[in-house]
Rosetta silent file (secondary structure, phi, psi, omega in degrees, C-alpha in Angstrom):
SEQUENCE: XXXXXXXXXXXXXXXXXXXXXXXXXXXXXXXXXXXXXXXXXXXXXXXXXXXXXXXXXXXXXXXXXXXXXXXXXXXXXXXXXXXXXXXXXXXXXXXXXXXXXXXXXXXXXXXXXXXXXXXXXXXXXXXXXXXXXXXXXXXXXXXXXXXXXXXXXXXXXXXXXXXXXXXXXXXXXXXXXXXXXXXXXXXXXXXXXXXXXXXXXXXXXXXXXXXXXXXXXXXXXXXXXXXXXXXXXXXXXXXXXXXXXXXXXXXXXXXXXXXXXXXXXXXXXXXXXXXXXXXXXXXXXXXXXXXXXXXXXXXXXXXXXXXXXXXXXXXXXXXXXXXXXXX
SCORE:     score description
SCORE:     0.000 S_00000001
   1 L     0.000  120.597 -179.305    9.446   13.610    0.551 S_00000001
   2 L   -73.059  142.648  179.318    7.909   10.485    1.860 S_00000001
   3 L  -118.868  105.816 -174.076    4.734   11.270    3.993 S_00000001
   4 L  -125.679  -14.994 -177.325    4.316    8.772    6.768 S_00000001
   5 E  -130.850  127.579 -179.641    3.401   10.702    9.882 S_00000001
   6 E  -109.318  118.354  174.416    0.480   13.188   10.240 S_00000001
   7 E   -91.029  107.814 -179.375    0.052   15.655   13.064 S_00000001
   8 E   -82.709  117.432 -174.088   -3.727   16.125   13.331 S_00000001
   9 E   -88.072  112.113  174.322   -4.445   19.602   14.715 S_00000001
  10 L    58.613   67.158 -177.851   -7.330   19.796   17.206 S_00000001
  11 L   -69.764  109.096  174.145   -9.304   16.699   16.354 S_00000001
  12 L   -91.302 -158.418 -174.269  -12.989   17.422   16.646 S_00000001
  13 H   -67.970  -38.445  175.335  -15.649   15.006   15.383 S_00000001
  14 H   -69.172  -52.987 -173.409  -14.661   15.560   11.664 S_00000001
  15 H   -56.385  -40.175 -178.024  -10.929   15.737   12.343 S_00000001
  16 H   -70.220  -35.253  170.811  -10.924   12.448   14.395 S_00000001
  17 H   -63.124  -43.165  179.113  -12.846   10.612   11.597 S_00000001
  18 H   -72.508  -32.074  165.547  -10.318   11.685    9.099 S_00000001
  19 H   -53.695  -44.803 -178.132   -7.611   10.730   11.495 S_00000001
  20 H   -66.719  -40.359  174.820   -9.078    7.274   11.709 S_00000001
  21 H   -56.427  -39.557 -174.592   -9.035    7.045    7.869 S_00000001
  22 H   -82.505  -33.049  166.735   -5.461    7.803    7.689 S_00000001
  23 H   -54.008  -44.011 -178.719   -4.644    5.359   10.528 S_00000001
  24 H   -60.527  -29.078  177.162   -6.512    2.753    8.652 S_00000001
  25 L   -82.616   -1.090 -179.535   -4.212    3.458    5.653 S_00000001
  26 L    93.969   -1.685  177.594   -1.147    2.684    7.792 S_00000001
  27 L   -77.288  158.992  172.257    0.019    6.193    8.610 S_00000001
  28 E   -89.402  123.978  177.260    1.121    7.285   11.981 S_00000001
  29 E  -119.343  115.712 -177.578   -1.237    9.953   13.133 S_00000001
  30 E  -114.580  166.235 -175.083   -0.346   12.067   16.175 S_00000001
  31 E  -148.927  166.996  171.955   -1.963   14.829   18.160 S_00000001
  32 L  -119.644  121.795 -171.610   -1.298   17.099   21.092 S_00000001
  33 L   -88.322  -11.413 -175.737   -3.675   16.811   24.032 S_00000001
  34 L   -46.762  123.596  173.799   -2.292   19.859   26.054 S_00000001
  35 L    71.468   16.737 -177.270   -5.270   22.036   26.948 S_00000001
  36 L   -97.826  149.331 -178.935   -7.771   19.748   25.215 S_00000001
  37 L   -78.420  163.056 -178.547  -11.065   18.589   26.719 S_00000001
  38 H   -64.134  -34.556  173.316  -11.822   15.172   28.008 S_00000001
  39 H   -53.911  -50.535 -173.821  -14.345   14.772   25.153 S_00000001
  40 H   -65.963  -48.639 -175.179  -11.589   15.546   22.498 S_00000001
  41 H   -59.894  -34.294  175.750   -9.189   13.095   24.228 S_00000001
  42 H   -63.632  -40.383  179.304  -11.803   10.430   24.204 S_00000001
  43 H   -65.113  -44.048 -178.370  -12.488   10.991   20.562 S_00000001
  44 H   -66.631  -39.813  176.308   -8.856   10.944   19.622 S_00000001
  45 H   -65.021  -46.062 -177.057   -8.193    7.703   21.482 S_00000001
  46 H   -63.961  -29.065  178.716  -11.108    5.982   19.879 S_00000001
  47 L   -83.260   -2.150  178.847   -9.802    7.003   16.402 S_00000001
  48 L    82.595   21.839 -177.051   -6.391    5.495   17.197 S_00000001
  49 L   -83.246  149.909  179.815   -4.450    8.790   17.316 S_00000001
  50 E   -99.204  115.068 -172.927   -1.159    8.850   19.168 S_00000001
  51 E   -89.241  121.975  175.088   -0.960   11.595   21.824 S_00000001
  52 L  -105.380   11.312  174.963    2.320   13.357   22.097 S_00000001
  53 L    81.526  -77.428 -178.173    1.194   15.884   24.593 S_00000001
  54 L  -103.182  146.479 -175.544    2.549   19.152   23.181 S_00000001
  55 H   -58.502  -43.723 -174.756    1.997   20.646   19.745 S_00000001
  56 H   -63.002  -36.335  179.445    5.728   21.181   19.323 S_00000001
  57 H   -69.508  -37.777  175.195    6.489   17.475   19.881 S_00000001
  58 H   -61.299  -51.151 -178.519    3.727   16.462   17.379 S_00000001
  59 H   -65.819  -29.189 -177.803    5.104   18.788   14.670 S_00000001
  60 H   -64.810  -30.928 -177.801    8.704   17.676   15.298 S_00000001
  61 H  -101.325   -6.738 -170.552    7.839   14.134   14.123 S_00000001
  62 L   -92.511  140.083  172.523    5.353   14.917   11.474 S_00000001
  63 L   -85.944  -27.516  179.996    5.652   15.110    7.701 S_00000001
  64 E  -132.477  140.998  169.658    2.185   16.613    7.315 S_00000001
  65 E  -116.614  120.682 -173.504    0.213   18.966    9.622 S_00000001
  66 E  -112.650  115.060 -171.776   -3.515   18.642    8.920 S_00000001
  67 E  -103.062  113.740  179.969   -5.728   21.555   10.240 S_00000001
  68 L  -127.136   90.303  179.026   -9.405   20.591   10.755 S_00000001
  69 L  -140.931  169.864  174.541  -10.828   23.354   13.095 S_00000001
  70 L   -50.702  140.383 -175.559  -13.704   25.962   13.336 S_00000001
  71 H   -53.416  -35.922 -171.277  -13.142   28.579   10.459 S_00000001
  72 H   -62.136  -26.286 -174.500  -12.532   31.423   13.030 S_00000001
  73 H   -98.744   -1.187 -170.144   -9.266   29.666   14.235 S_00000001
  74 H   -62.079  -48.787 -176.325   -7.785   28.691   10.878 S_00000001
  75 H   -73.340  -40.216  174.809   -5.347   31.572   10.416 S_00000001
  76 H   -59.763  -38.817 -179.273   -4.316   31.723   14.068 S_00000001
  77 H   -74.082  -34.938  177.105   -3.582   28.072   14.088 S_00000001
  78 H   -65.965  -39.634  177.557   -1.484   28.287   10.997 S_00000001
  79 H   -61.849  -38.492  174.965    0.533   31.079   12.598 S_00000001
  80 H   -63.244  -43.294  178.752    1.029   28.985   15.683 S_00000001
  81 H   -67.187  -43.337  174.213    2.393   26.041   13.600 S_00000001
  82 H   -54.937  -42.659 -178.445    4.640   28.396   11.569 S_00000001
  83 L   -62.335  -18.295  172.337    5.969   29.794   14.816 S_00000001
  84 L   -88.191   -0.538 -179.513    7.192   26.234   15.551 S_00000001
  85 L    70.817   25.191 -177.078    9.180   26.228   12.372 S_00000001
  86 L   -65.237  131.506 -174.201    7.192   23.346   10.705 S_00000001
  87 L  -124.017   11.113  172.030    8.645   22.748    7.281 S_00000001
  88 L   -76.744 -154.025  179.121    6.414   19.700    6.109 S_00000001
  89 E   -92.238  121.614 -179.444    3.286   19.739    4.170 S_00000001
  90 E  -100.332  117.229  174.030    0.522   21.966    5.774 S_00000001
  91 E  -110.470  124.521  179.391   -3.055   21.135    4.734 S_00000001
  92 E  -103.904  107.829 -174.183   -5.636   23.511    5.646 S_00000001
  93 L  -110.460   37.094 -173.072   -9.056   21.661    5.454 S_00000001
  94 L  -109.020  165.498 -171.809  -11.207   24.257    7.044 S_00000001
  95 L   -85.796   79.552  177.943  -14.413   26.032    5.720 S_00000001
  96 L  -120.055  167.751  173.756  -12.778   29.365    4.919 S_00000001
  97 L   -68.293  163.403  168.417  -12.863   31.764    1.969 S_00000001
  98 H   -56.288  -41.823 -178.212  -10.233   31.564   -0.832 S_00000001
  99 H   -67.847  -36.448  173.748   -8.735   34.731    0.391 S_00000001
 100 H   -61.500  -44.049 -176.705   -8.374   33.365    3.968 S_00000001
 101 H   -68.610  -29.346  174.226   -6.903   30.147    2.768 S_00000001
 102 H   -73.106  -28.253  170.804   -4.335   32.008    0.600 S_00000001
 103 H   -65.586  -46.972  174.654   -3.337   33.994    3.664 S_00000001
 104 H   -52.569  -40.255  178.564   -2.876   30.732    5.537 S_00000001
 105 H   -66.074  -41.483  179.104   -0.736   29.477    2.685 S_00000001
 106 H   -66.782  -35.204  177.723    1.479   32.541    2.733 S_00000001
 107 H   -60.389  -52.663 -176.596    1.933   32.165    6.513 S_00000001
 108 H   -71.976  -28.356  175.678    3.126   28.585    6.331 S_00000001
 109 H   -76.377  -29.119  171.079    5.134   28.985    3.281 S_00000001
 110 H   -56.756  -28.329  176.004    7.042   31.865    4.902 S_00000001
 111 L   -94.101   13.288  172.445    8.148   29.299    7.320 S_00000001
 112 L    81.089   24.695  171.945    9.255   27.002    4.428 S_00000001
 113 L   -92.618  165.633  175.476    6.324   24.568    4.593 S_00000001
 114 E  -102.121  141.837 -169.283    4.477   23.357    1.527 S_00000001
 115 E  -110.284  133.055  176.674    0.902   24.320    1.330 S_00000001
 116 E  -132.320  127.655 -175.808   -2.118   22.307    0.255 S_00000001
 117 E   -91.695  135.197  176.005   -5.784   23.746    0.283 S_00000001
 118 E  -128.736  143.158 -177.365   -8.543   21.286    1.276 S_00000001
 119 E  -133.140  120.335 -177.670  -12.327   21.528    1.152 S_00000001
 120 E   -99.754  132.088  173.624  -14.344   18.746    2.977 S_00000001
 121 E  -124.883  118.366 -177.563  -17.835   18.080    1.685 S_00000001
 122 L   120.790  178.157 -178.195  -20.097   15.617    3.646 S_00000001
 123 L   -79.923  175.047  176.317  -20.344   14.382    7.177 S_00000001
 124 L   -53.022  131.160 -172.904  -17.508   12.889    9.233 S_00000001
 125 L   -74.239  102.921  171.167  -16.136    9.911    7.068 S_00000001
 126 L  -126.709  160.852 -177.058  -17.214    6.592    8.564 S_00000001
 127 L   -48.150  130.527  177.326  -18.132    3.283    7.080 S_00000001
 128 L    90.753   -3.752 -179.977  -21.375    3.636    5.019 S_00000001
 129 L  -116.649  133.257 -175.811  -20.959    7.452    4.642 S_00000001
 130 L   -92.229  112.178  176.000  -20.116    9.240    1.473 S_00000001
 131 E  -135.344  159.135 -176.430  -17.766   12.137    2.150 S_00000001
 132 E  -137.044  150.948  162.500  -15.084   13.889   -0.025 S_00000001
 133 E  -122.655  125.640  173.169  -12.074   16.123    0.371 S_00000001
 134 E   -92.717  142.700 -171.333  -11.129   18.342   -2.532 S_00000001
 135 E  -132.538  136.874  175.543   -7.524   19.295   -2.672 S_00000001
 136 E  -138.471  153.412 -172.019   -5.600   22.099   -4.634 S_00000001
 137 L   120.055  168.022 -173.036   -2.091   23.180   -4.636 S_00000001
 138 L   -52.151  -40.964 -174.429    1.276   21.856   -5.648 S_00000001
 139 L  -115.078   34.839  175.560    1.143   18.496   -3.838 S_00000001
 140 H   -57.215  -43.795  175.726   -2.582   17.893   -4.050 S_00000001
 141 H   -61.253  -39.168 -177.371   -2.168   14.598   -5.873 S_00000001
 142 H   -70.319  -38.441 -178.803    0.418   13.231   -3.392 S_00000001
 143 H   -72.828  -42.836  177.319   -1.885   14.089   -0.551 S_00000001
 144 H   -50.413  -40.232 -176.267   -4.960   12.568   -2.317 S_00000001
 145 H   -64.800  -20.455  179.239   -3.034    9.312   -2.684 S_00000001
 146 H   -71.741  -23.286 -176.115   -2.835    8.962    1.089 S_00000001
 147 H  -102.740    4.781 -178.755   -6.604    8.468    1.373 S_00000001
 148 L   -50.152  124.377  176.900   -6.887    5.921   -1.483 S_00000001
 149 L    82.987    1.301  179.315   -9.330    3.200   -0.380 S_00000001
 150 L   -90.346 -178.446  178.111  -10.374    4.973    2.795 S_00000001
 151 L   -78.391   -3.128 -174.729  -13.867    6.286    3.856 S_00000001
 152 E  -117.326  114.934 -179.720  -12.820    9.731    2.741 S_00000001
 153 E   -79.947  122.747 -178.312  -12.641   10.083   -1.086 S_00000001
 154 E  -100.170  129.448 -173.917   -9.864   12.546   -1.945 S_00000001
 155 E  -127.654  103.753 -179.740  -10.246   14.500   -5.256 S_00000001
 156 E   -78.679  140.579 -176.892   -7.298   16.602   -6.395 S_00000001
 157 L  -105.428  139.005 -179.732   -8.193   19.691   -8.523 S_00000001
 158 L   -79.309   53.595 -178.403   -5.650   20.878  -11.302 S_00000001
 159 L  -137.022  162.956  172.838   -5.815   24.344   -9.682 S_00000001
 160 L   -71.779  159.112  176.955   -3.767   26.541   -7.337 S_00000001
 161 L   -52.218  138.710 -175.920   -4.510   26.745   -3.650 S_00000001
 162 L   114.628  -19.490 -176.785   -7.776   28.424   -3.016 S_00000001
 163 H   -70.625  -51.370  178.926   -9.734   26.306   -5.549 S_00000001
 164 H   -54.188  -47.725  174.949  -10.733   23.664   -2.929 S_00000001
 165 H   -59.869  -43.112  176.925  -11.895   26.257   -0.552 S_00000001
 166 H   -61.080  -37.877  179.488  -13.843   28.030   -3.220 S_00000001
 167 H   -64.814  -48.715  176.841  -15.593   24.840   -4.213 S_00000001
 168 H   -57.780  -42.527 -179.742  -16.466   24.234   -0.574 S_00000001
 169 H   -63.535  -37.541 -175.703  -17.723   27.755   -0.099 S_00000001
 170 H   -76.124  -35.591  179.296  -20.025   27.571   -3.126 S_00000001
 171 H   -63.833  -44.911 -173.275  -21.416   24.113   -1.982 S_00000001
 172 H   -84.767  -18.768  171.153  -22.118   25.281    1.626 S_00000001
 173 H   -61.501  -27.823  173.345  -23.427   28.650    0.478 S_00000001
 174 H   -89.359  -53.035 -172.128  -26.410   26.637   -0.739 S_00000001
 175 H   -68.802  -49.789 -174.962  -26.779   23.752    1.689 S_00000001
 176 H   -87.233  -29.695  176.161  -26.172   25.686    5.008 S_00000001
 177 H   -69.417  -39.799  179.290  -27.423   28.953    3.636 S_00000001
 178 H   -66.483  -39.652  177.841  -30.698   27.442    2.475 S_00000001
 179 H   -61.597  -38.615  176.598  -31.126   25.693    5.851 S_00000001
 180 H   -66.855  -47.276 -172.790  -30.924   29.138    7.677 S_00000001
 181 H   -55.462  -58.727  179.341  -33.223   30.712    5.066 S_00000001
 182 H   -52.120  -49.452  178.717  -35.912   28.086    5.300 S_00000001
 183 H   -58.934  -40.010  177.371  -35.842   28.069    9.099 S_00000001
 184 H   -62.997  -42.348  179.859  -36.083   31.863    9.112 S_00000001
 185 H   -63.370  -37.729 -179.426  -39.184   31.642    6.784 S_00000001
 186 H   -66.413  -38.491  177.236  -40.791   29.256    9.189 S_00000001
 187 H   -64.484  -36.777  176.011  -40.069   31.734   12.047 S_00000001
 188 H   -67.100  -40.943  177.971  -41.667   34.556   10.032 S_00000001
 189 H   -65.441  -37.969  175.245  -44.760   32.488    9.168 S_00000001
 190 H   -61.396  -45.597  179.862  -45.099   31.628   12.791 S_00000001
 191 H   -60.317  -41.532  178.229  -44.863   35.135   13.774 S_00000001
 192 H   -84.451   -4.923 -176.678  -47.458   36.208   11.295 S_00000001
 193 L    75.780   19.703 -177.268  -49.841   33.311   11.994 S_00000001
 194 L  -119.687   21.509 -176.108  -49.671   31.773    8.598 S_00000001
 195 H   -65.120  -47.018  176.408  -47.466   28.779    9.205 S_00000001
 196 H   -61.633  -38.095  175.036  -50.182   26.193    8.702 S_00000001
 197 H   -69.715  -36.106  176.028  -51.291   27.758    5.454 S_00000001
 198 H   -62.532  -42.747 -178.696  -47.703   28.084    4.232 S_00000001
 199 H   -55.678  -48.075 -173.195  -47.094   24.325    5.030 S_00000001
 200 H   -63.019  -42.629 -176.920  -50.307   23.420    3.007 S_00000001
 201 H   -65.793  -44.955 -178.145  -49.113   25.529    0.022 S_00000001
 202 H   -61.574  -41.624  174.360  -45.681   24.003    0.175 S_00000001
 203 H   -49.995  -39.426 -173.288  -47.271   20.473    0.196 S_00000001
 204 H   -78.229  -47.393 -169.429  -49.084   21.521   -3.017 S_00000001
 205 H  -109.567  -26.878  178.808  -46.358   23.365   -4.911 S_00000001
 206 L  -141.917   74.814 -169.837  -43.026   22.540   -3.233 S_00000001
 207 L   -61.230  -16.768 -177.848  -43.471   19.152   -1.617 S_00000001
 208 L   -93.326   -9.691 -174.291  -39.875   18.744   -0.437 S_00000001
 209 H   -81.237  -29.028  172.843  -39.827   22.019    1.528 S_00000001
 210 H   -53.243  -44.891 -173.355  -41.823   21.153    4.739 S_00000001
 211 H   -76.224  -45.012 -177.532  -39.311   18.515    5.641 S_00000001
 212 H   -59.322  -33.411  179.976  -36.327   20.564    4.371 S_00000001
 213 L   -76.521   -0.760  176.681  -37.321   23.516    6.502 S_00000001
 214 L  -106.444   -0.419  179.301  -37.026   21.418    9.657 S_00000001
 215 L   -55.054  -35.373 -169.184  -33.426   20.254    8.909 S_00000001
 216 H   -61.386  -27.928 -175.166  -32.073   23.087   11.126 S_00000001
 217 H   -67.143  -28.057  175.367  -33.333   21.186   14.249 S_00000001
 218 H   -78.747  -23.275 -173.064  -30.854   18.429   13.672 S_00000001
 219 H  -102.616   -3.228 -172.848  -28.067   20.868   13.007 S_00000001
 220 H   -60.832  -34.580 -169.410  -28.829   23.393   15.846 S_00000001
 221 H   -74.597  -20.004  177.513  -26.318   21.941   18.260 S_00000001
 222 H  -112.490   10.020 -176.243  -23.381   22.496   15.794 S_00000001
 223 H   -65.478  -25.825  172.744  -24.641   25.802   14.320 S_00000001
 224 H   -48.763  -32.166 -178.575  -22.052   27.619   16.401 S_00000001
 225 H   -78.412  -14.608 -174.089  -19.435   26.341   14.013 S_00000001
 226 H   -94.138   -5.317  175.587  -21.200   27.730   11.071 S_00000001
 227 H   -60.094  -53.951 -177.077  -21.150   31.369   12.084 S_00000001
 228 H   -61.212  -45.047  179.541  -17.593   31.810   10.985 S_00000001
 229 H   -50.858  -56.201 -178.635  -18.278   29.665    7.902 S_00000001
 230 H   -61.022  -37.015  177.680  -21.188   31.888    6.711 S_00000001
 231 H   -65.140  -37.641  178.737  -19.014   34.994    7.272 S_00000001
 232 H   -70.054  -38.000  179.059  -16.184   33.498    5.188 S_00000001
 233 H   -71.539  -34.867  170.230  -18.656   32.804    2.411 S_00000001
 234 H   -57.576  -40.793  179.341  -19.986   36.330    2.644 S_00000001
 235 H   -64.699  -41.320  178.032  -16.430   37.606    2.229 S_00000001
 236 H   -62.090  -39.701  177.082  -16.057   35.278   -0.809 S_00000001
 237 H   -66.678  -43.452  177.525  -19.154   36.723   -2.439 S_00000001
 238 H   -54.288  -51.882 -171.949  -18.032   40.251   -1.719 S_00000001
 239 H   -61.056  -26.397  177.530  -14.622   39.610   -3.228 S_00000001
 240 L   -82.126   -0.501  178.708  -16.389   38.407   -6.394 S_00000001
 241 L    80.731   22.615  176.152  -18.395   41.614   -6.602 S_00000001
 242 L  -106.856  165.288  173.750  -21.594   39.851   -5.398 S_00000001
 243 L   -61.713  136.955  173.908  -23.923   40.790   -2.448 S_00000001
 244 L   -98.894   -2.608 -172.406  -22.763   39.445    0.783 S_00000001
 245 H   -68.906  -27.966  179.532  -25.898   40.008    2.730 S_00000001
 246 H   -56.146  -53.376 -168.143  -27.444   36.561    2.255 S_00000001
 247 H   -84.529  -24.142  168.426  -24.753   34.818    4.187 S_00000001
 248 H   -63.725  -35.241  168.631  -24.137   37.522    6.803 S_00000001
 249 H   -59.671  -43.522  172.760  -27.740   37.021    7.572 S_00000001
 250 H   -64.056  -36.490 -176.532  -27.325   33.327    7.866 S_00000001
 251 H   -70.044  -32.900  176.313  -24.311   33.817   10.183 S_00000001
 252 H   -62.452  -44.519  177.906  -26.636   36.061   12.431 S_00000001
 253 H   -60.032  -53.174 -178.234  -29.253   33.358   12.431 S_00000001
 254 H   -66.842  -29.670  172.535  -26.771   30.674   13.398 S_00000001
 255 H   -57.300  -36.850 -176.909  -25.313   32.903   16.108 S_00000001
 256 L   -70.920  -11.167 -179.793  -28.763   33.003   17.665 S_00000001
 257 L   -95.943    0.765 -179.805  -28.560   29.211   18.058 S_00000001
 258 H   -50.689  -26.620 -170.247  -25.400   29.124   20.292 S_00000001
 259 H   -73.178  -11.679 -177.818  -27.461   28.302   23.264 S_00000001
 260 H   -94.742   -0.865 -175.297  -28.084   24.746   21.884 S_00000001
 261 L   -44.409  -54.114 -170.983  -24.335   23.977   21.691 S_00000001
 262 L  -100.795   18.536  177.585  -24.144   21.633   24.656 S_00000001
 263 L   -65.738  156.212 -178.470  -27.623   20.100   24.314 S_00000001
 264 L  -101.853   -8.706 -178.526  -28.064   16.375   24.553 S_00000001
 265 L  -148.460  152.337  179.413  -31.005   16.159   22.068 S_00000001
 266 L   -60.139  138.736 -178.930  -32.125   18.068   18.973 S_00000001
 267 L   -74.709  160.687  171.685  -34.403   21.031   19.823 S_00000001
 268 L   -77.639  163.228  175.928  -37.945   21.163   18.398 S_00000001
 269 H   -58.687  -43.446 -179.724  -38.510   23.674   15.521 S_00000001
 270 H   -56.765  -36.735  174.780  -40.518   25.917   17.816 S_00000001
 271 H   -57.442  -43.415 -177.613  -37.433   26.170   20.029 S_00000001
 272 H   -64.749  -50.523 -175.996  -35.284   27.118   17.113 S_00000001
 273 H   -67.692  -29.323  168.740  -37.607   29.751   15.818 S_00000001
 274 H   -67.732  -32.593  171.743  -38.052   31.257   19.373 S_00000001
 275 H   -66.577  -35.904  175.523  -34.285   31.559   19.523 S_00000001
 276 H   -60.282  -45.298 -171.448  -34.262   33.379   16.282 S_00000001
 277 H   -74.189  -25.620  172.010  -36.909   35.831   17.478 S_00000001
 278 H   -72.219  -13.720 -177.219  -34.990   36.461   20.778 S_00000001
 279 L   -68.697  154.661  176.598  -31.884   37.462   19.048 S_00000001
 280 L   -73.788  130.409 -179.323  -30.916   41.079   18.948 S_00000001
 281 L   -63.963  153.993  177.224  -31.795   42.784   15.634 S_00000001
 282 L   -66.413  148.025  178.707  -29.005   43.977   13.399 S_00000001
 283 L   -88.965  133.203 -177.461  -28.165   47.672   13.627 S_00000001
 284 L   -85.406  144.940 -178.231  -28.790   49.441   10.430 S_00000001
 285 L   -68.736  141.473  173.212  -25.916   51.601    9.040 S_00000001
 286 L   -60.012  147.542  178.945  -26.611   55.331    9.284 S_00000001
 287 L   -49.595  132.593  177.117  -27.918   57.150    6.206 S_00000001
 288 L    82.864   -4.505  178.898  -25.024   58.086    4.013 S_00000001
 289 L   -60.289  149.536  178.065  -22.610   55.694    5.741 S_00000001
 290 L   -69.744  152.555  174.888  -19.868   54.399    3.387 S_00000001
 291 L   -59.184  132.997 -175.220  -20.356   50.966    1.793 S_00000001
 292 L  -101.416  143.802 -178.141  -18.929   48.371    4.071 S_00000001
 293 L   -96.802  140.411  178.380  -16.773   45.507    2.851 S_00000001
 294 L   -97.096    8.090  176.190  -17.116   41.843    4.033 S_00000001
 295 L   -76.791  137.911 -170.341  -13.488   41.102    3.094 S_00000001
 296 L   -69.554  146.358  176.096  -11.542   40.312    6.262 S_00000001
 297 L   -76.698  141.978  170.126   -9.060   43.109    7.324 S_00000001
 298 L   -51.769  135.869  173.577   -5.411   42.253    7.320 S_00000001
 299 L   -94.010  118.524 -176.289   -4.254   41.297   10.793 S_00000001
 300 L   -80.837  -42.940 -171.945   -0.984   43.118   11.599 S_00000001
 301 L  -103.931  148.139  179.768   -0.239   41.594   14.946 S_00000001
 302 L   -62.871  129.694  177.018    0.075   37.894   15.901 S_00000001
 303 L   -78.407  174.018  178.976   -3.025   36.947   17.831 S_00000001
 304 L   -69.509  162.253 -179.154   -3.262   35.025   21.072 S_00000001
 305 L   -60.895  143.984 -178.826   -3.123   31.146   20.873 S_00000001
 306 L   -64.313  136.533  171.965   -6.343   29.857   19.278 S_00000001
 307 L  -134.036  152.258 -178.126   -8.976   28.468   21.770 S_00000001
 308 L   -98.994  178.412  176.167  -12.208   26.664   21.475 S_00000001
 309 L   120.773  147.314 -178.370  -15.195   27.144   23.814 S_00000001
 310 H   -59.123  -40.996  179.969  -18.541   28.968   23.673 S_00000001
 311 H   -66.922  -47.135 -178.444  -17.133   32.169   25.354 S_00000001
 312 H   -63.456  -37.078  174.745  -14.161   32.273   22.963 S_00000001
 313 H   -60.689  -44.558  174.227  -16.492   31.776   20.072 S_00000001
 314 H   -55.391  -52.333 -177.534  -18.721   34.654   21.114 S_00000001
 315 H   -60.675  -49.921 -171.698  -15.857   37.040   21.547 S_00000001
 316 H   -61.324  -43.120 -175.428  -14.186   35.944   18.332 S_00000001
 317 H   -61.305  -44.379  179.536  -17.590   36.128   16.393 S_00000001
 318 H   -65.617  -41.059  179.085  -18.235   39.701   17.566 S_00000001
 319 H   -68.621  -42.573 -179.423  -14.646   40.723   16.579 S_00000001
 320 H   -64.814  -40.692 -179.822  -14.841   38.898   13.296 S_00000001
 321 H   -59.279  -43.875  176.497  -18.132   40.369   12.292 S_00000001
 322 H   -59.900  -36.759  176.467  -16.765   43.865   12.916 S_00000001
 323 H   -71.871  -34.946  177.033  -13.762   43.069   10.807 S_00000001
 324 H   -65.699  -30.553 -172.193  -15.885   41.646    7.973 S_00000001
 325 H   -95.553   -9.975 -179.094  -18.051   44.786    7.933 S_00000001
 326 L   -77.139  130.619 -174.144  -15.206   47.281    8.257 S_00000001
 327 L   -77.047    0.000    0.000  -14.375   49.168    5.096 S_00000001
């Protein structure tokens, strides 16, 4: 099957940049503006995407549906696409666990689509920026060829769907997990009145850490996107028989930064650590409570149409965290 038209689902900053890469390769890239914000419309127009208004119209002309959305919406969006009877190639390029992406694959394959798993590493692909998308599944090589010579390097893996998402989870478990951990350490040091002494010791023995511990300030405005990603990583660890607590804690920390989402400038580190301290503490499980699993519970009923927005994120985050912790 020739692949000439791509329906880009919900183009955010990353998705729009990927869409621009595909436009630059001569593909027709369409999207659906119904219900989308002015900011998203502006971003899509700047990337050269063709607006077809409704999702159904975009899918009707597309050979490929490319999903690039916050992790909490990946499965719901796949169900929505499957509900429209899409039978082309569905690429899930979201930061989700291998288990979640395999669920996505089952959903779209049940509607007779072909599934490819994608994992993006790096910032939005623009000139001068090094970013990669790893791909796994049956048509990974065919999809990778679409990006040849673009700002996004596509790397096919000789593995089944789930491998690309697993690689992304392992990578982000360190980069984003460490960012949260170091920022929390600064918050603890501040609380205990030893921050200056800690920084001096770091300069002597770990000279890269003072600067590294402030990376969170540049990331605070998009930390809301990482809550679901950390929960997906926690589920991946749990499924492998490894402790999930590291990344559930990171999810909690990033959730406490939701107030910076619409900010126009990066906050100071003191603002970030104060936001950490204001957050409600986690409730401890009662003594003798059964061990909780971070693996997502199977969803029996089709959910409502996926929505973006801070309020929706908060509602979904609470629901998702309960699901991840439920035995």
